[in-house]
C-alpha positions as CSV (number, residue, x, y, z in Angstrom):
1,M,-116.6,126.8,182.9
2,M,-114.3,126.2,186.5
3,I,-111.8,124.4,184.5
4,Q,-110.7,123.9,180.6
5,A,-108.6,120.8,180.5
6,V,-106.7,119.5,177.2
7,L,-106.2,116.0,177.5
8,S,-104.7,112.9,175.8
9,N,-104.0,109.6,176.1
10,P,-100.6,108.8,177.6
11,S,-100.4,105.5,175.9
12,H,-101.0,106.8,172.3
13,P,-99.9,110.6,172.1
14,E,-100.3,110.4,168.6
15,Y,-104.3,110.0,169.0
16,G,-104.2,113.7,169.7
17,V,-106.0,115.6,172.2
18,A,-109.5,116.8,173.7
19,T,-110.1,120.2,175.2
20,I,-112.6,119.5,177.6
21,P,-114.8,122.0,180.0
22,F,-115.3,121.0,183.5
23,P,-117.8,120.9,185.3
24,I,-119.2,119.0,182.1
25,P,-122.1,120.7,181.2
26,R,-125.2,118.5,181.2
27,D,-126.2,119.0,177.8
28,Q,-122.2,118.3,176.4
29,Y,-121.7,115.5,178.5
30,A,-122.4,112.7,176.0
31,H,-120.3,115.0,172.9
32,C,-117.4,115.3,175.6
33,M,-117.5,111.3,176.3
34,E,-117.0,110.8,172.4
35,L,-114.4,113.3,172.1
36,L,-112.6,111.3,174.7
37,E,-113.6,107.7,173.4
38,A,-112.1,108.4,170.1
39,L,-108.8,108.9,172.0
40,E,-109.3,105.7,173.7
41,I,-109.4,107.2,177.2
42,G,-112.3,108.9,179.6
43,D,-112.9,105.3,181.9
44,A,-115.4,106.0,184.5
45,V,-113.2,104.3,187.2
46,K,-109.4,104.0,185.6
47,A,-107.2,107.2,185.7
48,D,-106.4,107.3,181.7
49,C,-106.2,111.0,180.7
50,K,-103.0,112.6,180.8
51,V,-103.7,116.2,181.5
52,E,-101.4,118.0,179.0
53,E,-102.7,121.7,180.2
54,V,-105.5,123.3,182.4
55,D,-106.7,127.0,181.9
56,S,-108.5,127.8,185.3
57,F,-109.1,130.6,187.9
58,Y,-107.6,128.2,190.4
59,T,-103.7,128.5,189.5
60,V,-103.0,125.7,191.7
61,L,-104.5,123.1,189.3
62,K,-101.7,124.1,187.1
63,R,-100.1,121.4,189.3
64,T,-102.2,118.5,187.6
65,E,-100.6,118.8,184.3
66,M,-98.6,116.1,182.8
67,L,-100.6,113.7,185.3
68,T,-102.4,111.1,184.4
69,V,-106.3,111.3,186.0
70,N,-109.6,110.2,186.1
71,V,-112.4,112.1,184.3
72,E,-114.7,112.0,186.6
73,E,-112.9,112.9,189.4
74,L,-111.6,115.6,187.6
75,N,-115.3,116.7,186.5
76,Y,-116.2,116.2,190.3
77,L,-113.3,118.6,192.0
78,A,-114.8,121.6,189.2
79,K,-118.2,120.9,190.7
80,R,-117.1,121.2,194.2
81,L,-114.7,123.9,193.3
82,D,-117.7,125.9,191.0
83,S,-119.8,125.9,194.1
84,F,-117.4,128.0,196.3
85,D,-117.4,131.9,196.8
86,T,-114.3,134.4,196.8
87,G,-113.4,133.3,200.2
88,E,-113.6,129.3,200.0
89,A,-111.8,129.8,196.6
90,A,-108.7,131.8,198.6
91,Q,-108.9,129.3,201.2
92,F,-108.9,126.5,199.1
93,Q,-106.0,127.7,196.9
94,A,-104.1,129.0,199.9
95,M,-104.0,125.7,201.3
96,A,-103.4,123.3,198.2
97,H,-100.2,125.5,197.8
98,R,-99.5,125.6,201.5
99,L,-99.8,121.7,201.4
100,E,-98.4,121.1,198.1
101,L,-101.2,119.5,196.8
102,F,-101.5,118.1,192.9
103,E,-103.4,114.5,193.1
104,L,-107.4,114.8,192.3
105,K,-108.1,112.8,195.3
106,N,-106.2,114.9,197.8
107,L,-107.5,117.9,196.2
108,I,-111.3,116.9,196.2
109,N,-110.6,116.1,200.2
110,L,-109.3,119.3,200.7
111,T,-112.6,121.3,199.3
112,F,-114.7,119.4,202.3
113,C,-111.9,121.1,204.8
114,C,-110.3,124.5,203.4
115,Q,-113.1,126.2,204.7
116,Q,-111.4,126.0,208.1
117,A,-108.2,127.9,206.9
118,T,-107.9,131.5,207.8
119,V,-106.5,133.6,204.8
120,I,-106.2,137.2,204.7
121,T,-106.5,139.1,201.4
122,D,-106.8,142.6,202.7
123,F,-104.5,144.2,205.2
124,S,-106.1,147.7,205.2
125,D,-108.3,147.4,208.4
126,L,-106.5,145.3,211.0
127,A,-108.7,145.4,213.8
128,A,-111.7,144.4,211.6
129,I,-109.5,141.4,210.8
130,G,-109.4,140.7,214.0
131,R,-112.8,140.6,215.0
132,D,-113.7,138.5,211.9
133,H,-111.6,135.9,213.4
134,L,-111.6,136.0,216.8
């Protein structure tokens, strides 16, 4: 699980919330969609899910809280992030912060190009850093 999101219906907050793991595991997909349908959200095309809370290693995703998103876009973003190694994760986080991104479409687009960014996380060997980034 890359992301745990608490989702609600922005038009009917009284319906309650559903906590969904992303990417949604195949064997839980139908159940998760049933939970969202009970809240009258989870459309495959419309952005109809309000993100109440996000729990993720990717702290930059906290920016999506209180936004209305499409559940399939959030699932796709989680799948993309799930494929990242530690270096790519650092590049994604750094660039998302630097570019002040918060919309899912922009975050998804960033997953395709963030590998071009140089992110240095260990300054203990400056000569090695120089060699690695030539």
